[in-house]
C-alpha positions in Angstrom: 12.2 -84.2 109.8 14.6 -81.3 110.8 13.6 -77.7 110.0 16.0 -74.8 110.3 14.9 -71.2 110.7 16.7 -67.8 110.9 15.0 -65.9 113.8 15.0 -62.6 115.6 15.4 -64.3 119.0 18.5 -62.7 120.3 18.0 -62.2 124.0 17.1 -64.4 127.0 13.8 -62.6 127.5 12.8 -63.3 123.8 13.9 -66.9 124.3 11.5 -67.3 127.2 8.6 -66.0 125.3 9.5 -68.0 122.2 9.9 -71.2 124.3 6.4 -70.9 125.7 5.0 -70.3 122.2 6.8 -73.3 120.6 5.8 -75.6 123.5 2.2 -74.5 122.9 2.1 -74.7 119.1 4.3 -77.8 118.5 4.2 -79.7 121.8 5.6 -83.0 120.4 8.6 -81.4 118.7 12.2 -81.2 119.9 13.6 -77.7 119.2 16.5 -75.5 120.2 17.9 -72.0 119.5 21.5 -71.2 118.7 21.9 -67.7 120.0 25.6 -67.8 119.3 24.9 -68.0 115.6 24.6 -64.7 113.7 21.2 -65.8 112.4 19.9 -66.9 115.8 19.1 -70.3 114.4 16.0 -72.3 115.5 16.2 -76.0 114.7 13.0 -78.1 115.1 12.9 -81.9 114.9 9.2 -82.9 114.3 7.2 -85.6 112.6 4.5 -83.0 111.9 5.0 -80.5 109.1 6.4 -77.2 110.4 6.2 -74.0 108.4 6.5 -70.3 108.9 2.7 -70.0 109.2 2.7 -72.2 112.3 5.4 -70.1 113.8 4.0 -66.7 112.6 3.6 -64.7 115.8 4.1 -61.3 117.4 7.1 -62.5 119.5 9.7 -63.2 117.0 10.3 -63.3 113.2 11.5 -66.5 111.5 12.4 -67.5 108.0 13.0 -71.0 106.9 16.5 -71.7 105.6 17.1 -74.2 102.8 
């Protein structure tokens, strides 16, 4: 399933920290950020259910888009 989130990841340094966090919390997922988008979109392709609680962290904010 594909999940789409609006995030606060807007710099390369935040992207580095976010990448490490995502690799740790959802290791079998395929994900990417679109920093060119005004909402700094995060797309996650995962068979496991992904929600904001899994992604809740001190590094970046994210809100699931519908």
